[in-house]
Backbone bond lengths (Angstrom), bond angles and torsions (degrees), N, CA, C in turn:
res aa  C-N    CA-C-N  psi(-1)  N-CA   C-N-CA  omega(-1)  CA-C   N-CA-C  phi
1 M - - - 1.461 - - 1.525 114.64 -
2 D 1.227 125.75 130.70 1.446 128.77 173.71 1.464 113.97 -55.83
3 I 1.293 114.95 134.20 1.502 122.35 172.03 1.557 110.85 -85.57
4 V 1.320 113.07 124.82 1.554 119.81 174.94 1.531 104.76 -79.14
5 L 1.300 117.21 112.42 1.501 123.40 174.24 1.410 113.18 -93.37
6 P 1.293 116.13 140.89 1.657 121.28 163.54 1.482 107.94 -64.72
7 I 1.385 110.70 152.23 1.528 117.77 -179.79 1.525 107.81 -62.08
8 S 1.423 121.45 -39.64 1.374 122.12 179.62 1.517 117.81 -57.74
9 Q 1.385 120.44 -11.77 1.489 123.04 -178.25 1.431 106.64 -106.13
10 L 1.359 126.14 3.78 1.484 121.38 179.70 1.321 111.01 -72.70
11 T 1.451 122.50 130.78 1.345 130.72 -171.79 1.530 107.99 -132.94
12 N 1.424 114.34 178.50 1.467 116.77 -172.95 1.526 112.52 -75.68
13 R 1.276 124.46 64.50 1.452 124.81 179.35 1.489 106.44 -155.97
14 V 1.379 116.81 162.61 1.444 119.13 -179.23 1.599 108.20 -59.78
15 Q 1.242 116.31 133.00 1.498 123.37 -176.14 1.439 113.02 -98.60
16 D 1.290 114.42 165.48 1.549 116.60 174.76 1.483 112.29 -91.05
17 V 1.421 116.51 -81.19 1.433 119.68 -171.98 1.573 102.68 -149.71
18 I 1.543 109.52 147.38 1.374 117.69 166.77 1.537 111.78 -129.75
19 H 1.306 120.85 160.03 1.460 127.66 174.95 1.423 102.65 -117.80
20 A 1.361 117.86 117.64 1.575 122.37 -173.66 1.414 107.08 -150.96
21 R 1.373 111.78 159.89 1.398 120.67 168.58 1.445 112.47 -96.62
22 V 1.361 119.51 142.06 1.365 118.32 175.66 1.517 110.59 -82.05
23 F 1.251 115.28 104.62 1.438 121.75 -175.74 1.516 112.27 -72.45
24 K 1.298 121.57 -57.25 1.344 124.83 176.62 1.479 118.95 -145.24
25 I 1.349 122.23 156.64 1.473 121.98 -179.94 1.534 103.68 -138.84
26 W 1.361 112.35 138.20 1.498 112.24 169.09 1.598 109.15 -158.11
27 Q 1.265 115.94 158.72 1.332 126.94 -172.59 1.574 116.97 -57.20
28 A 1.265 115.31 138.64 1.443 117.87 169.48 1.526 108.11 -104.43
29 I 1.287 120.15 119.72 1.426 128.18 -171.07 1.417 116.03 -112.99
30 D 1.339 119.35 127.09 1.470 124.15 171.82 1.528 114.95 -64.92
31 T 1.224 125.12 106.89 1.558 126.85 -172.47 1.529 109.95 -65.24
32 K 1.223 116.91 -15.42 1.519 125.15 -177.01 1.602 108.71 -72.88
33 N 1.254 111.50 -45.15 1.521 117.77 -167.82 1.518 109.43 -133.47
34 N 1.347 118.99 0.13 1.434 124.87 174.53 1.539 114.61 63.50
35 N 1.414 112.01 22.87 1.457 117.90 177.32 1.559 109.09 -85.77
36 V 1.335 119.14 152.92 1.325 123.69 172.01 1.557 110.87 -89.71
37 W 1.366 117.65 111.40 1.366 124.04 -179.53 1.495 118.85 -97.32
38 G 1.232 114.40 -12.91 1.592 119.16 177.66 1.528 111.16 -176.44
39 M 1.270 115.03 -165.47 1.458 118.43 -176.68 1.606 108.92 -137.70
40 N 1.290 109.25 130.29 1.489 114.39 173.13 1.544 109.44 -85.60
41 F 1.246 116.21 160.33 1.420 120.60 174.67 1.546 114.32 -155.54
42 V 1.238 122.33 166.33 1.548 126.70 166.33 1.499 106.37 -130.19
43 L 1.413 110.07 137.18 1.397 123.34 174.48 1.402 113.49 -114.67
44 L 1.460 116.13 142.92 1.440 121.83 -166.74 1.608 105.56 -132.35
45 D 1.325 114.33 130.88 1.579 115.32 -179.22 1.433 107.12 -111.46
46 K 1.318 113.67 -179.85 1.573 124.53 -175.53 1.457 112.43 -60.07
47 E 1.274 115.49 -26.53 1.528 122.52 -172.19 1.517 106.56 -84.91
48 E 1.431 119.23 4.41 1.497 122.76 -177.04 1.401 111.24 68.78
49 D 1.240 124.65 18.99 1.535 121.42 175.37 1.532 107.86 -103.95
50 A 1.427 108.03 151.85 1.490 111.30 -172.07 1.546 109.67 -138.33
51 I 1.435 111.71 156.68 1.418 111.58 -175.92 1.487 100.14 -137.87
52 Q 1.304 116.54 152.43 1.511 121.49 171.17 1.458 112.62 -100.32
53 G 1.223 119.15 149.78 1.495 122.70 -178.11 1.516 110.17 -148.04
54 V 1.374 111.98 176.03 1.429 126.11 -179.24 1.409 116.27 -152.52
55 M 1.402 122.67 145.82 1.313 125.53 -176.87 1.513 106.68 -145.52
56 P 1.360 117.57 147.42 1.530 124.57 175.02 1.583 108.17 -59.40
57 I 1.315 119.11 143.62 1.482 121.03 -178.28 1.494 115.48 -56.29
58 N 1.450 116.64 -33.32 1.555 117.39 176.77 1.637 112.72 -60.27
59 I 1.377 106.34 -36.64 1.574 110.52 -174.65 1.579 104.69 -73.08
60 Y 1.269 116.34 -33.35 1.521 115.73 -177.55 1.532 106.47 -72.03
61 R 1.325 121.41 -44.65 1.548 118.77 -179.02 1.554 107.30 -60.48
62 R 1.239 125.96 -20.60 1.478 125.17 177.08 1.465 108.41 -74.29
63 M 1.297 120.95 -38.91 1.416 121.41 -175.15 1.533 116.25 -112.88
64 E 1.287 119.26 11.81 1.460 120.78 -174.51 1.479 114.80 -63.77
65 L 1.246 122.98 -14.03 1.520 126.24 -177.55 1.456 107.49 -83.19
66 D 1.395 121.52 -27.87 1.295 131.23 179.66 1.580 116.57 -95.50
67 F 1.253 110.59 -37.00 1.499 121.24 -171.48 1.537 106.93 -92.90
68 V 1.289 121.33 72.44 1.502 127.82 -166.95 1.708 100.83 -114.57
69 E 1.337 109.54 147.91 1.448 113.07 172.27 1.629 110.68 -62.78
70 G 1.365 108.22 130.47 1.522 111.74 -178.84 1.543 110.61 107.50
71 N 1.427 121.99 -30.96 1.351 125.16 -172.10 1.454 113.04 -74.84
72 I 1.335 117.49 138.86 1.432 125.70 172.39 1.475 107.71 -89.98
73 C 1.405 119.09 125.47 1.465 119.46 -169.30 1.510 105.38 -133.57
74 E 1.377 113.77 147.30 1.557 121.05 156.80 1.523 105.62 -84.01
75 I 1.361 121.46 125.40 1.392 131.66 177.72 1.458 110.95 -119.87
76 G 1.384 114.60 130.70 1.542 112.44 179.44 1.495 109.78 -149.10
77 R 1.249 119.11 172.61 1.570 126.89 -170.66 1.453 115.51 48.44
78 F 1.300 113.85 58.20 1.445 122.30 176.71 1.613 107.30 -123.23
79 T 1.160 117.82 168.73 1.557 124.47 168.76 1.404 116.61 -120.00
80 V 1.287 117.00 164.57 1.439 125.76 -175.24 1.588 107.17 -135.06
81 E 1.350 116.57 140.92 1.493 115.76 175.21 1.576 108.48 -144.81
82 H 1.207 112.59 148.33 1.449 119.33 -175.08 1.462 111.42 -60.45
83 I 1.259 121.26 137.78 1.500 122.64 -173.45 1.484 111.74 -63.84
84 K 1.225 121.58 132.52 1.498 124.82 -174.56 1.530 106.71 -103.77
85 N 1.343 124.55 -29.46 1.327 129.68 179.07 1.457 111.73 -134.59
86 S 1.339 118.69 121.05 1.448 124.02 -170.12 1.567 111.84 -85.21
87 A 1.282 115.43 -5.49 1.519 119.67 -176.83 1.534 103.66 -67.00
88 F 1.375 106.57 139.04 1.486 121.29 -174.66 1.571 121.67 61.49
89 R 1.283 110.48 10.88 1.398 119.12 177.90 1.560 110.06 -68.57
90 T 1.387 118.46 123.28 1.229 126.43 -173.88 1.523 123.12 -102.50
91 V 1.360 107.14 -5.01 1.526 110.11 179.20 1.674 99.57 -141.12
92 K 1.404 110.45 176.21 1.557 120.17 -174.38 1.373 115.44 -83.81
93 H 1.339 116.94 -10.37 1.530 118.71 -169.80 1.512 106.93 -69.47
94 D 1.329 118.62 137.30 1.399 127.56 177.21 1.529 113.09 -72.91
95 F 1.153 117.11 -5.79 1.591 113.55 -176.82 1.550 107.82 -128.00
96 T 1.264 112.68 158.94 1.445 125.36 174.79 1.452 115.52 -112.98
97 I 1.415 117.27 141.15 1.397 114.28 -171.36 1.639 103.99 -111.35
98 Y 1.339 113.03 137.23 1.406 120.24 -169.64 1.682 107.54 -121.97
99 F 1.456 108.38 127.27 1.526 112.92 176.32 1.546 105.22 -95.68
100 S 1.301 107.06 151.46 1.549 116.32 179.00 1.530 104.41 -137.71
101 G 1.332 110.18 -178.69 1.480 114.54 176.96 1.425 119.25 -61.54
102 Q 1.441 115.13 -12.28 1.480 119.02 177.29 1.535 111.12 -89.00
103 T 1.249 119.08 -14.16 1.435 127.28 -175.15 1.468 109.29 -65.74
104 Y 1.425 117.43 133.26 1.373 120.71 173.26 1.587 111.35 -117.66
105 V 1.270 119.07 147.64 1.488 122.33 174.95 1.494 109.73 -127.31
106 T 1.351 123.58 131.10 1.379 126.73 -176.32 1.554 106.50 -133.49
107 P 1.292 117.51 113.57 1.572 115.84 171.83 1.574 110.85 -51.89
108 L 1.314 112.12 147.37 1.468 119.44 -178.95 1.571 106.53 -115.54
109 D 1.253 116.41 140.75 1.541 120.98 175.85 1.502 105.98 -96.55
110 L 1.457 110.56 74.76 1.534 115.24 178.17 1.490 107.76 -110.11
111 D 1.228 107.98 165.63 1.575 113.73 171.85 1.510 105.88 -68.00
112 L 1.422 109.55 124.66 1.477 114.23 -177.98 1.539 116.46 -66.96
113 H 1.428 116.49 -13.12 1.415 115.54 175.39 1.436 110.64 -87.96
114 D 1.312 124.29 3.56 1.461 125.55 176.74 1.642 105.88 -73.01
115 V 1.410 118.82 -33.23 1.382 119.20 -170.17 1.574 105.55 -118.89
116 P 1.299 121.96 129.53 1.454 121.38 179.93 1.536 111.42 -54.43
117 V 1.370 115.54 150.42 1.345 123.69 -178.79 1.672 114.80 -75.04
118 C 1.499 109.19 -33.69 1.377 118.66 -172.85 1.478 108.62 -132.93
119 Y 1.327 113.81 164.56 1.580 122.50 170.05 1.522 110.28 -126.08
120 F 1.331 121.82 121.33 1.404 121.82 172.82 1.542 111.00 -130.96
121 D 1.322 111.66 151.77 1.401 119.53 171.74 1.582 105.02 -138.64
122 F 1.301 111.28 79.96 1.598 121.39 -169.08 1.503 110.38 -60.14
123 K 1.246 119.88 136.97 1.457 125.94 167.16 1.543 111.20 -110.07
124 R 1.327 113.64 149.06 1.391 118.12 -177.67 1.440 114.99 -72.10
125 L 1.462 115.25 141.79 1.629 111.41 -177.76 1.465 108.27 -64.44
126 E 1.315 118.09 -29.95 1.507 120.06 178.05 1.511 119.00 -50.26
127 D 1.542 107.47 -28.61 1.512 115.68 -169.29 1.586 103.01 -84.85
128 I 1.307 122.83 -11.70 1.443 121.77 -175.16 1.502 109.30 -66.38
129 G 1.442 118.82 120.57 1.440 119.71 -177.76 1.486 114.50 88.12
130 T 1.323 115.88 -2.78 1.453 119.88 -178.03 1.534 107.37 -123.20
131 K 1.416 117.47 -82.52 1.427 121.67 169.44 1.538 114.34 -76.32
132 I 1.247 121.95 -22.31 1.324 127.23 176.91 1.637 109.88 -107.38
133 T 1.414 113.20 105.69 1.373 113.60 -171.38 1.720 108.12 -133.91
134 D 1.301 111.49 -8.36 1.462 116.54 -173.59 1.534 107.34 -82.16
135 E 1.394 110.47 124.81 1.548 115.41 -174.48 1.528 105.21 -85.07
136 K 1.340 121.47 0.45 1.431 115.96 179.66 1.541 108.16 -119.81
137 Q 1.290 119.77 15.38 1.339 124.08 171.84 1.462 121.22 -106.74
138 P 1.337 118.79 105.89 1.509 119.06 -176.71 1.553 108.46 -65.41
139 F 1.417 117.57 159.49 1.342 123.56 172.26 1.461 112.27 -158.36
140 D 1.306 121.70 167.87 1.421 127.76 -173.32 1.641 112.59 -113.88
141 V 1.280 110.81 133.16 1.460 118.23 -179.86 1.547 114.38 -129.21
142 I 1.401 114.41 159.78 1.364 117.15 178.63 1.642 106.80 -138.65
143 G 1.241 114.89 143.39 1.507 114.94 168.14 1.533 108.75 179.78
144 R 1.366 112.33 171.07 1.382 122.29 -178.02 1.585 108.99 -78.49
145 V 1.361 120.01 133.33 1.428 122.95 177.47 1.503 102.83 -72.85
146 S 1.393 117.60 106.42 1.536 119.35 175.98 1.438 116.00 -74.54
147 H 1.343 113.53 -39.37 1.464 120.45 175.14 1.587 113.21 -167.08
148 F 1.314 117.91 170.38 1.474 120.36 -175.70 1.461 106.32 -150.05
149 T 1.309 117.68 155.08 1.489 121.33 170.91 1.509 115.27 -88.15
150 T 1.252 117.79 164.47 1.344 124.39 175.74 1.640 107.90 -71.60
151 I 1.252 116.59 148.85 1.469 123.14 -178.99 1.503 105.89 -66.73
152 E 1.315 117.25 133.35 1.430 127.68 177.13 1.523 105.52 -117.74
153 E 1.407 107.46 165.82 1.546 113.83 173.17 1.563 103.84 -119.26
154 K 1.346 113.15 121.35 1.505 117.41 176.96 1.471 106.48 -121.10
155 M 1.328 114.18 163.71 1.497 120.40 174.00 1.488 110.82 -87.74
156 A 1.302 115.66 124.74 1.501 126.76 178.02 1.421 109.20 -132.09
157 N 1.399 120.17 120.68 1.395 123.42 170.02 1.623 103.59 61.18
158 G 1.425 115.54 37.89 1.482 122.11 174.09 1.529 111.12 71.41
159 K 1.398 123.08 10.58 1.343 123.83 -178.25 1.552 107.31 -126.04
160 P 1.395 119.06 143.90 1.425 121.07 171.02 1.558 109.78 -63.40
161 T 1.246 118.62 132.19 1.435 128.54 178.68 1.336 123.54 -133.97
162 K 1.246 128.34 130.31 1.444 124.91 173.43 1.496 115.30 -64.89
163 M 1.335 109.62 148.51 1.548 118.73 -171.05 1.614 101.43 -148.96
164 Q 1.320 113.08 140.39 1.377 119.16 176.64 1.536 110.09 -158.51
165 T 1.310 119.13 137.20 1.570 121.79 -173.25 1.578 105.13 -110.83
166 I 1.363 112.37 128.15 1.513 126.81 179.35 1.584 106.23 -98.49
167 Y 1.337 120.18 138.32 1.376 117.33 167.79 1.486 108.77 -121.06
168 M 1.370 116.35 127.24 1.428 126.64 -177.44 1.530 109.45 -110.41
169 T 1.365 112.90 133.16 1.515 120.87 178.85 1.420 104.32 -126.27
170 N 1.497 112.97 137.39 1.358 124.75 169.55 1.525 118.23 -93.01
171 E 1.310 113.04 177.36 1.696 115.65 -177.22 1.455 110.19 -52.19
172 S 1.303 119.91 -37.77 1.456 121.48 -177.00 1.536 114.95 -76.93
173 G 1.276 116.82 -5.35 1.433 117.95 179.23 1.511 108.99 93.86
174 R 1.181 125.45 4.64 1.449 124.61 179.72 1.488 108.01 -77.82
175 T 1.363 120.19 134.84 1.407 125.06 -175.07 1.582 106.89 -117.45
176 V 1.228 115.90 149.75 1.471 127.40 174.73 1.498 110.63 -141.56
177 E 1.308 112.74 141.80 1.558 110.94 175.40 1.357 110.57 -105.20
178 M 1.360 125.19 160.97 1.380 139.84 175.72 1.465 108.54 -136.02
179 T 1.364 118.66 117.69 1.496 121.37 173.77 1.541 107.67 -99.42
180 L 1.311 119.36 124.79 1.371 125.92 174.08 1.424 116.22 -106.25
181 W 1.299 116.13 145.95 1.514 124.97 -175.81 1.476 108.85 -125.32
182 A 1.371 113.99 156.49 1.443 125.11 172.01 1.588 114.20 42.53
183 H 1.261 120.33 -124.43 1.477 122.88 -170.22 1.609 110.28 -67.59
184 F 1.238 119.19 -26.95 1.519 122.24 174.00 1.545 111.23 -55.29
185 V 1.314 122.34 -33.05 1.330 128.79 174.13 1.466 111.79 -55.32
186 D 1.259 112.52 -55.29 1.387 128.25 -179.46 1.569 112.56 -63.54
187 Q 1.344 110.52 -40.71 1.486 117.89 -179.07 1.475 111.59 -58.53
188 L 1.326 112.28 -48.05 1.379 122.30 -173.98 1.577 114.13 -77.58
189 D 1.288 113.06 -37.42 1.485 121.55 174.75 1.527 111.74 43.48
190 I 1.335 119.55 56.88 1.368 125.53 -177.23 1.484 112.74 -71.22
191 D 1.245 116.03 -27.62 1.510 118.43 178.77 1.614 107.20 -69.57
192 G 1.352 113.99 -42.33 1.510 114.00 -179.16 1.459 112.06 -69.27
193 V 1.388 118.52 -37.72 1.500 122.44 177.99 1.535 110.47 -59.03
194 Y 1.441 116.27 -45.70 1.353 121.64 -175.54 1.654 112.99 -70.50
195 A 1.238 113.96 -28.96 1.456 120.74 179.78 1.555 109.69 -67.25
196 K 1.414 115.34 -26.21 1.433 122.05 -174.70 1.526 108.57 -104.25
197 S 1.325 119.87 -0.99 1.452 117.38 -171.21 1.499 121.48 -86.43
198 N 1.402 114.14 -4.03 1.400 125.10 173.71 1.624 109.20 54.44
199 N 1.374 112.07 43.21 1.509 122.90 -175.83 1.466 113.47 50.97
200 Q 1.392 121.92 22.42 1.491 124.71 165.66 1.459 109.29 -75.33
201 P 1.285 119.49 151.90 1.606 124.82 177.82 1.606 108.00 -56.16
202 I 1.233 115.03 136.74 1.473 123.01 170.83 1.501 111.97 -104.54
203 V 1.374 116.02 111.60 1.343 125.28 -178.06 1.671 108.49 -97.87
204 L 1.353 108.61 124.36 1.547 112.52 179.40 1.495 109.00 -108.36
205 A 1.310 116.68 124.63 1.430 120.37 169.73 1.516 112.99 -107.76
206 C 1.292 125.04 122.04 1.416 132.14 -168.33 1.459 107.82 -111.48
207 S 1.362 116.51 122.77 1.488 119.92 174.06 1.571 104.00 -109.29
208 S 1.365 106.11 124.52 1.559 121.79 170.69 1.555 104.84 69.08
209 V 1.309 119.11 73.00 1.415 118.45 166.21 1.528 102.46 -107.47
210 M 1.437 111.36 166.06 1.562 119.75 174.79 1.410 107.73 -112.79
211 L 1.412 104.36 169.50 1.507 118.58 -178.59 1.555 104.22 -95.88
212 K 1.380 109.33 140.90 1.529 116.95 -175.98 1.567 105.50 -128.02
213 P 1.448 123.13 93.84 1.382 122.87 175.62 1.532 110.31 -80.26
214 Y 1.395 111.01 142.35 1.505 114.74 179.90 1.483 106.77 -154.13
215 R 1.299 119.41 114.28 1.513 120.84 177.75 1.459 113.26 52.68
216 G 1.447 116.86 50.11 1.480 119.27 -179.62 1.559 117.93 72.35
217 K 1.388 115.01 -3.15 1.434 113.81 177.84 1.642 108.26 -116.48
218 Y 1.287 110.95 158.41 1.513 118.74 -172.21 1.491 106.93 -117.89
219 S 1.325 113.60 134.51 1.511 120.45 171.95 1.552 106.78 -130.68
220 L 1.321 114.27 -173.46 1.461 121.98 176.80 1.529 110.29 -113.70
221 K 1.318 117.64 153.00 1.364 123.28 179.70 1.614 108.22 -141.13
222 A 1.271 119.33 158.84 1.352 123.76 -176.06 1.587 105.13 -109.40
223 Y 1.355 112.82 146.98 1.513 117.79 170.07 1.542 111.97 -139.92
224 A 1.291 118.08 -166.08 1.603 116.44 -161.80 1.597 106.01 -64.51
225 A 1.324 115.67 -29.40 1.521 110.68 -176.97 1.594 115.50 -87.07
226 T 1.324 119.05 2.43 1.378 119.69 -167.98 1.607 103.98 -86.01
227 R 1.295 112.89 132.92 1.543 124.69 170.28 1.510 110.09 -119.64
228 F 1.301 110.28 147.72 1.520 121.01 178.93 1.518 111.98 -115.10
229 Y 1.271 115.30 141.19 1.453 122.32 177.97 1.410 116.01 -134.44
230 M 1.309 121.05 126.80 1.453 120.68 175.40 1.518 111.47 -136.29
231 D 1.330 118.66 25.30 1.463 124.24 178.50 1.468 112.42 -74.50
232 R 1.303 119.67 115.23 1.478 121.19 -172.67 1.648 111.32 -69.47
233 G 1.313 112.60 -3.86 1.441 113.68 -179.96 1.600 105.32 -95.13
234 L 1.313 120.86 -8.09 1.523 117.99 -177.71 1.396 104.74 -73.64
235 K 1.456 108.82 142.61 1.541 116.73 -173.00 1.546 110.25 -52.05
236 E 1.419 114.70 -49.48 1.440 120.51 -171.37 1.481 107.69 -61.58
237 I 1.333 113.65 -42.49 1.463 111.88 -176.80 1.569 115.05 -72.51
238 K 1.390 116.03 -33.61 1.469 119.13 176.16 1.490 109.41 -60.61
239 E 1.300 117.95 -47.28 1.549 127.71 173.61 1.576 108.80 -45.89
240 Y 1.356 112.08 -56.67 1.451 123.14 -175.05 1.649 106.19 -56.60
241 L 1.223 116.70 -53.69 1.451 121.12 -179.75 1.479 114.24 -55.78
242 Q 1.347 118.43 -38.26 1.429 122.57 177.89 1.541 111.62 -66.78
243 R 1.294 120.23 -18.41 1.469 116.90 176.42 1.488 115.86 -98.39
244 L 1.335 109.58 3.31 1.536 112.02 175.89 1.496 111.46 -80.30
């Protein structure tokens, strides 16, 4: 019988089985030709540990109906290796999980409350541009949306594109800005959230944002792995609201 391992115990050998939530999935793109060669992903287990992984695009096509963001799955016949390059690493785990043609994914009918919905390792806004200076290292932040600009249309890559800037402020009064482009404006939908907020504070939790330096100043930007959360029922947001 296969042993179900917690994510924290995954090491560099052939593994048996894990039970985990598919936290996020995003494309792995070849920067030389801009082709999608695979899919990156993050798995999260009930112990609140997470691991990042990758699979070739043909493997993903075989399992994409089951391997869906939010699903809790049994996953087996994979391998893990120690991380060789920490660039674009979204979680703290020292290993990466790899799916191959032998890997199987089976959705599980488990209580959704058994496994956390999200994984965060929040960094302080005060550390942006001081302790956080690596432009290739994603990180998580949380703060109150203090204000935001109206949506504008700018030219980007020769096409008219939506643009909006969000300002996040923490408990200490530190503010950082994040400019969103294209589909990220719709993904966040801050105008819609504000319209329904009844003037209550809006807390924004960001998973995997990147640093954007410009003329000696630092702001935030979104990329393919970025996810936004403003649900007041989310544990991390509830705890933040209690501190305000």
